N, C-alpha and C positions, 0 to 999 in steps of 0.2 A: 184685618184684625188690628194691626198697629195703627192704621188710620183712624179706626173707631176709637181706640184708646186715646189717641191724640186729640180727636174732636171732643171727647168726653172731658178730658183735662182742661181743654181750652174753654169750654162752656162753663165748667166749674169755676175757673179763674175769673171769667167775666161776671158770673153771678156773685162771687165773693167781692169783687171790686164794686159792683152795683150796690151791694149791701153796705159796704163801707161808706160809699158816696151818700146813700140815703141816710145813714146814721149821722154823718157830718152835717148834711142839710137840715135834718130834724133838730140836731143840737143847736145849730146856728139860729134857726127860726125860734126855738124855745128861748134862747138867751136874749134874742132881739125883743120878743114879747115881754120878757121879764124886765129888760131895761126900759122899755117904753111905759109899762104900767107903773 
């Protein structure tokens, strides 16, 4: 039970970090396109 909770928390943290990373990449690419155009 504890192991399952730990795994769930870990996967949630990984998903959160992936979401933040995707937001940063999207923001950078959008600003890059804005600067180029």
